[in-house]
N, C-alpha and C positions, 0 to 999 in steps of 0.2 A: 390373722396376720399374714398367713401365706397367700391368701387370695388378694389381699390389699397390695402385697408386693408385686404380684403378677400384673395387676391392673392399676398401678400407680401412674398418675398422669405424667407423661414425658420423663419417666424414670428409666434409667439405663437397665439393661438386662445382662445377666451373667452370660458368659460364653455357653454354658450348658443349656440355659433356657433359650437362648437364641438358636442353638442347634436343634433343640426339640421342636420349637415352633416352626423353624425352617423345614424340617423333615415332614411335619404334619401338614404344612401348606401344600405339599405334593401328594401326601398319602390320602388326604380327604377327597380330592377330585378322583384319584385312582380308585378309592373305595366306592364312590358313587357310580363310577363307570363300571366297576366289577359287579355291583349289585344289579344294575340295569342289564348287564350282559349275561350273567350266570344264574340269576334267580328267575325261574320260569314265570311266576305270577306277577313279576314287575314288568310292565309294558309288554314287550314281545307281540307287536301287532300283526306280525306276519306268520305264515306257516310254510315250512320247507317240506315240499312233497317228497316222501320216501317211496310211496307206492300210489300211482294214480288211480288204481282200481278200474272201474268201468267208465270213468269220466274221460271223454275223448280229448279234451283240450289240455288236460293236465299232463305234465311230464315230470320225471324224476329230477330232483334238484331245482325245481321251479318254485319261486316265491309267489304266494298269493295272500290276499288279505284274509284275516281270520274269519271275518263275517262271510266271505265268499266260500271259504272252506267248510264252514259250518252249514251253509245252505246246501252245498253239494253233498255233504255227509247225510243230511236229512233226506234229500231227494233219492240218494242211492238206497238208503234203508227203506224208504217208502216203496220203491220199485223192486226191492228184493235183489238188487245188484251188488257187486263188490264195491265196498265203500273205499274212498281214498284214505291214505294214511300219511301222517306228517308230524313234524315236531314244531312247537312254537319257537320262533326266532325273531330277532330284530331285523329291521331293514338292512339291505346290503350296504348302505352308506354308514352303518354303525357297527364295525367289526369289534370283536371282543379283544381285550388287552393282550391275550396270548397270541392272537393272530397278528396284531400290530408288532409285537415284540419279534415274532418270527420274520415278518416282512422287513423289520429294521435290520435284522442280522443278514438275511439273504440278499438285501439290497447292496451290501458291501462284499458279499462272498460269491454271489451267483451272477454270471455275465448277463447283460440285458438280452431279452428275447430277440430283438432286432440287432444285428451286428453293427449297424451304422449309428446306433444310439449311444449316448454317453452313460457312464455309470452314475450312480447317485452322488458319489463324492466329487466326480468331475463337474456335475451340474451345480453342486454347492460351491465349488471353488470359483466357477464362473460368476455366480451370484455375489460371492464375497468381493470379487474384483469390481463388480458394478458398484457395490456399496462403498468400497474404498475410494474409488475415483470420484464418485458423486459427492461423498462427504468431504473429501479433501478439497475439491474445488469450492464447495460451499463454505468451508472453514477459511480458506485463503481469502475469500471476499468478506464473509460475514463477521468473522472475529475482529479484524481491524476496524471495519465500519461500525460494528456495534460498540467497540471501545471508544471510538471518536465521538459517536453520537451520545454516549453516556457521559463523556467528559465535557463536551462543548454544546451549549444550548442552541446556538445558531445552526450548527450542523444537524442537530436533532430535528429542529423545526423544518429544515430544508429536506431532509431525507425521510423521516419517519411517517409523515402523512401519506406519502405514496406507498410506502411499505405496508402501512396499516390497511390501505385499500387492496394492495396486491395479495396480501396473505389470505384474503378470503376467497381468492380465485382457486378453484380446485386444480391441482397440478396435472391430473390426467387430461384436463381440457386442452392442454397444450400439446398433446400427443401427436396429432396430425401435423401441426406446425413444426414440431421437432423432427418428425420424419422427413418433411419436405426440405428442411434446412440441413439436417445432419445425416440423412440416409436411413436405412432400415436396420442397421446392425446395433452396435452398442451405444453409439452416440446419443440417440434420443432417450435411451434408458437412463444413461447417466444424467442427462438434462432434466428428466423428471425428478430424480433424486435431488438434484441441486435446487430446482424450483420448489420442491416440497419442503426443504429444510432451510434454505437460505434466509427467507424473509422472517420466519420465526426465530431463527438464530440471531439475526440483527437485533430484534426487539428484546429477546431474553438477555442477551449479553449487554445491551445498553442499559437495561433495568438493573442488572447485576453491578455494572460500573457505577451507577448512581448511588448505590448503597455504600460506597467507599466513604470512610470518615472524612468529612470536608476539612477538618483541621489539618490533615496531612497535606492536602492540596494548598491550603493557606500557608502552611509553613514553607513548602517548596517555593511558592510564588514570592513569599517575603524574602527568601534567600536569592531571588533573582534567576530562577531556573527558566530555561527556554521551553516553549510549548512541546518540542520534541522530547526533551529530557523529562518533562513532566509526565508525559505518557509512558516513556520507556523505563524511567527509574522510580516513579511513584505509583502511577495508576496500575500498570500491568502487574508489578509485584504485589500490590495491595489486593487485587481482585483475582490473582492467579488460582488460589484454591477453589473459589466459587466458580471461576471460569472453567476449570477442569471438570467440576461436577456438572456444570451446564452442558458441556460437551458430551459427557457420558449419557445424559438424558437425551440429547439431540441425536446421538448416534442410534439409540433405540427408535427414535422418530423416523430416521432414515430407513431403518429396516421395515417399518410398516408400509413404506411406499414401494418396496421391492417387487411384490407380485404384480401390482398395477404397472410398474415401469417395464417389467420384462414381457408384458403382453403387447407392448408397442413395437411396431416393426416386426421383425422375425422373432417368434417366441423362442426363448433360450433360458438357460440356467435352471434353477430349481422349479421355476414356474412351468417350463416346458415339461419337466419330469412329472409334475403334479397333474397337469392337464392331460398328458398322455395316459397316465394311470387311471384317471377318472373316466376317460373316454372308454376304456375297456372294463370299467367297474372294478378295478383293483383298488378298492378304497383302503385296504390295509396298507398298501404302499403310499397312498395319499397321506394317511395319518402319520406314517413313519417319516415322511419328508417334512410334514409340518412340525412334528416333534423335534426333528433334527434342526430345523431353523431356530426353534426355541432354545434348544441346548446350546447351539452355537452362539446365539445372541447373549444368553445368560452367562456362558463361559467367558465371552469377551468382556462383559460388564464386571464379572468377578475379578478378572485379571486387572482391569483398569482400576477397580476399587482398591485392590491390594497395592497396585502401583501408586495410587494416590496416598495411601497410608505412608509409603516410603518417601514420596516426594514432599509431602506436606505434613510432617509429624506434629507440628504445632497446631494444626487446624483440628479442633475437637469435633467439628461436625462430620469429619471424615470417619470418625470412630463410633458415631452414634448408631444405635439399632443394628 
């Protein structure tokens, strides 16, 4: 009975079970990462040299392939020379969890090595502003257009065929054109966010609008409402909870374009921080920055979800799962 309750189709979960599953969704990847990092016989394809012995080209703290290390070990034993010593490790691009946790802390407490470079939180704030302006511009255009397309067939047939074509064009392909028109600073980055979200936004919101119960529209038209009032007083209130949920999903979509957008023109924001740290092989800082993006995005989504519960208490879909 207990197992059936856990795996009942589309059945609601108690708050306790939702919390347990939510915690395990993060603990399981962390567990796998920890096993790969800390259990010596799991992967560890590299050897960190602690003593080069009589091998000329080896140096302390140098990473070498395990096969190369074993060959040199055999050669030194065969020649009666001092054998190299080392410990099995993972590649430099896969730091252990504790290293990333330390980098996460020091990124906020230790000044950058170069005085003219921004802190991690300053880079993040710049990226948040890029997302905000890009998504705001996209929503100011996409939301009204999507609602009108969903409500009126002629507008849909006039607009959506071109949007269906345009949404398959990769947003980064417009990078050079955006730089030529808007310069090398934040303008083209915001433009890429807009291009990446606007056309999907129109189609998703139009589809959401079409799901509105047509009897509501018929009743309003029977009472002699004008087209403007039909949209403002019937369509928008009717689709508002679903529209809000669509916007939450599309905001996450905008975040996925951030790294590509910030590479256009002058590199800036969290992308600049990540590329700089990767250049010097500080991959613990790279992971810390990536995790910070995830935490920030998830935090925003949780806040918006809780706000949705308050704004639309009658909408049961806001409370599921």
